N, C-alpha and C positions, 0 to 999 in steps of 0.2 A: 752726406751721411755714409759712414764706413760700413762695409759688409762684415757680418759676423765671421770671425776666424774660428771655425769649429775645431781646429787642431788644438786650440787652447783649452778645450773642455776636458777636464780630467776624468770625468765619469759620466755615464748615461744611466738612466734617463734624466733629462733636465729640461725644465721650462726656462726659456730665455726671453726676457722682456727687453725689447729694444727701446732705449730711452728716447731716442729721437722720434720714433714713430708714436710713442705715447704722447710726447709733447705736441706733435702735429695734431693728434686728436683733441688734445686739450685746447689748442689754439682755435680749433673750430668751435668748441664749446664757448670759449671766451668771446668769439665773434657773435654767437647767438645771444649771449648775455648782454653784450654791449649794444647791439643793434635792436634788440627786442625789449630790453628791460627785464627779462626773466632772470631768475636765479636758478643755477644748476648745482645740484648736489649729487655726490657719488653714491650709487646703490652698491653697498658692500657685497650683496649676494652675487653680483656679477663680476666684481673685481675688487680684491682685498689685499693686494700686494703692498703691505704697509711700508716697506722699504722705499717705495716710490712716493709716499704721501707728501714729503717736503715739496716735490715737484707739483703734484696734484693740487696741493693747497695754494700754490701761486695762481691758479686759474679758477678753481671751484669754490663754492661757498661753504662746503662741509660735506657731511655724509648722511645717508638715510640707512637706518638699521632695522633689522627684522627681529629684534629681541635684545635681551640683556647683553649677551656676549658681543654682538656686533656693536652695540651702543658703547660698551666699554672700550672696544678697540678704536672706535671713532674718537672718543674723548681722549684716550691715552696717546694715540699716534697722530691725530690731525688737530684736534682741539679747536675746531671751528664749529659751525652749526651742527647739532646732532638731532635728527628727526627719527623717532622710534615708533615703529608700527609692529603689531603682532595680531594674528587672527584671534588670539585670546591671551591676555596677559595672565601670568600666574601670581598668586598672592605673595609668594615668597620673593618675587622679582620686582614688584611694582615700586617699592620704595626707592631702591637704588636706581631704577630706570628714571623715576621722577627727578632724582637729584642730579643726574648727569645729562639729561635731555633738555634741549631747548623747545622741542615740540613733541607731543605725544599724540599718536593717531589711534583712536579706538575703532574697532571693526563693527561694533553694534551699539545701539542705544543701551542695551543691558550692561555692557562693559563700561560705557560712559557713566551710567548711574551708579555702578558699583565702585568706581575708582575716582571719579572727578574730584570730589571734595578732598580725598586723601592726597592725590598728587598735587593739588593746589595748596594744601596745607604744608607739604614738604617743600615745594618750589613755587612760590606765588607768581613768579615770572614766566612759568612754563606756558607755552601756547597749547591749546587743545583743539584737535580737529577730529572729524569723523570720515572714515572711508565709506564712500557710497558706491553702489553698483549701478551704472547707467543702463545695464541690461542690453548693451550693444557692444559687439566686438567683431572684427573681421580677422581675428587671430587665426593663423594658418594651421595650428596644431591644437587639438582639444586639450592635450596635457598641459599646455601653457596658456589656456584661455581663462582669464579670471572672471569673465562675464558669461561663462557657459551655463547650461542648464543645471540647476541645483547648486550653483557655486556657493561656497561658504565665505567668499571674500567680498566684503563690503555689504552695505545696507541698501536694499532696494527701496523704491519710493513707497511701496505698500507697507514696508516695515519701518519707515522713517518716523521719528518722534519729534513733533513740532515743539514740545516743551523744552528741548535742550538747545534750540537754535540760538537763544540769547546768550548762551554760555560758550558757544563755539567760536573759535577764531578762524577756522578754515574748513574747507571740504577737500577731500582727496579722492581721486579715482585712478585706477590702473587697468587699462584694457588692451594694451598693445603688446605685440611680440615680434621683434625684428621687422618693424614696418615703417613705411614712408609716411609723409605728412598727410596724404589723402585719407589714411586710416584714422589719424587724429581728428581730422575735420568731421568724419562721420561720428566719432565718439562725442565730440563737443556738441554736435547738433542734438544728439540724444540726451546728453548731460543737461544742456540748457532747457530742452523741452520738459524734462522731468523735474529738475531742481533749480531752474532759473529764478524762481521767486525768492530763493534763499541766498543767491550769490552776492548781491549787492550789500548785504549785511555782514559779509565776511571780510577779514583782512587779507586773506590769500586763498588761492586755489592751487592744488598740486595736481599736475597733469600726469603724474606717475612716470613709469619707465617704458621700455620697449621701443623708444624712438631710435631708429638706426641712423642717427645724425651723421656719423662719420663714414657710412658706406658711400661708395663712389657715386651712386646714382640717387642719393638722397637729395631732395629739393630743400636745401637750407634756406634759400631766399623765401620760399613759400612758408616755411616754418616761422621765420621771423615775422612775416606779414600776418600770419594767423594769430600769433601771440599778441602782436601789437593791436590788432583789430579787437581781439577778445578783451584786452585791457581797456581799450577805449570804450567798449560797450558797457563796462562795469566799473566806472569811476576810477580808472587806473589801478585796479586791484593788483596785488602782487601775485605773480605766477611762478611756481616752481616746476622744474623738471628733474627727474631723478634717474637718468640712464646709468646702467652699469656696463652692459655688454658694449655699448658704443664707446666707452672709455678705453676698454681693452681690445677693441676690434682691430685685427690685423697688426698687432703690436709685437708679435714674436711667435716662435715655434716651440714645439716639444721635440727634443732630439732623443732618438733611441738608437740602439745598436742591434744588428743581426747576431743572434746567438747560435742558431742552427738552421739548416735547410733540410727538410724532409720531403718525401714524395709519397703521395697517396692519390693517384689520378691526376695530380698536378703538383707543381713545386710549391711548398709551403714554408715561408720564412717565419721563424719564431723569434720574437723581439723581446727585449728586456723591459718592455712597458706593457700596458694593458688598456684595452678599450673600456672594459668594465670598471677598472679601478682608477684610471688616470685620464680618460676621455669620456666620461659617462654620458654626455649629451649626444655622442655619436651613436649610441644605442638607444637613448631615450627619445631623441627628437623625431626620428633618427636622421643622420646625415652622413655622407661619405667625406671623411677628412681628406684634404688635399695633401699630397706628398711631393716635395720638390723634385723635379726632374722625371716625374712619372707620367704615364698615360693610362687610359682605360685598359681593361683586360683585352689583350690581343692587339692593341694599337701599336705597341712597340714589340721588339723581337722577343723579349723574355718576360713572361708573365708569372707573378707570384701571388699567392694568398698570404696576407699578413695576419698572424695570430699572436695573441698576448701570451705572456709567460705565467698563466694561471691554469687551474684545472677545469675552468668553466668552458664547456664545449663551444659555447657561442661567443667566446671572447675573440672575436674576429673583426679586424679593421676593414677588410675588403680585399678585392683583387686589383692589383696594379701591375703595369708593365714598364719595362726599362729598356734602354738601348743596349746596355751591357749586362751580363749576368751578375747577380749579387754574390758576395762572398761573406763568410763569417767575419764579423768585426766592422762591416760597413755601417756607416751612420745613416739613419733614416730620419728625414726632417719633416715632421707633420706641421703644416702651416697653420697659423692663426689659432694657437692653443693657449692663449693667455686668459681669455674670459671664460667663465663657467667651467673651469677645469680644476685647478688646484683648490678652489673654494668648495668643490664638491667631491674631490677624490677621496679614496679610501685605502685602507691597508688590507683589503680582502685577500685572503689566501696567504697573508703574511708578506705580500709583495712590497718591496721597498718603494716608498714615495719618491717621486722625482725631486731632484734638487731644484732650488730656485736661484736664478741668476739674472743679472742685468748686463746688457751690452751697452756701455755708456756712450754718450755723445763723443767722447774722446777716443773711442775705439778700444776700450779695455773691457775684459770679461770679469765681472765681479760676482763671485759665488756668494750669495747672501745667506743661504741656508742649505744645509745638507741634513737628510733624515736618516735614521738608523733603526736598529732593533727596538730601542727604548720607545720610540714613537708608536710602534705596534703594541709592545707590552703594556704601556701605560694607559692605553685606552681600553684594556681588558681588565680582568680581575683574577 
């Protein structure tokens, strides 16, 4: 695999997806499918770089969407299985969602009753499932815990409606966040304890996302065994997984440049990117993004605080140290910035969105999209 030649990059900031690393992740997914019998679909909320979909489609079964626009992207750009879920569908969207989806996932019995007959009349072949809440999760961050106290996501057993069971094709749950297979085993135990009586009547069960399958310490062998054992317990039922982050995990950086270095008690480097606008999970999760060649503050000879080029005082990436002093124009490489970044980024403060690029397996830099003023203007009024 060739190393990115950053001298070929005409402008920063830019997200660069490394095609070989993406395919490596997809090959792990393919192994899980082959050896477990599960089907894996891409969660667009975590990775939606559709210029890579021809490659993704060689390995995965389709996409899971979180509403009309993601469903349209899945149908238009991949055109394999399209599973669509929303915490609440809108009346103005439901007809088109029904036409383009292979599976629709209702969040509550009330939504089921409101739209079941309608979606079936539009698309008689559509599968219908219900998202349930197993009321168990070991998610490490409350912000990303779908089964937390008072969660709006999924139906608890106390609110389940037995009258719809005969019309359901599947049950869905989503309870994980960047976790290993042991967390899934805990969820499955709770799921079967609460909803086990309904499972054998279903065509499939969707285990949701949050499976960090491509992380180096993930127990892939154990995942395969857990899926196979579950299928055997339930008449070889079809199992879906829908990771997003694990597809884009460690597949490329966000490259920025130093615009200025100011001093106020310490050296502060101002970059042409933004934590708030371009790396939102670093503030929301929060976590410290790794920078190539850097150390912790004080670890190396020269320490800098990195700040974004917006007027938000808290638009700070963190403190990093380097062996050599930084200069205006130096490129700063934020590692692992392909998942949950450009799907969530904004034009806050009018800051330019980073370009999207692919470093191909042949060692070429392909700039697939550049953004400009019109992208900022057209989302306003």
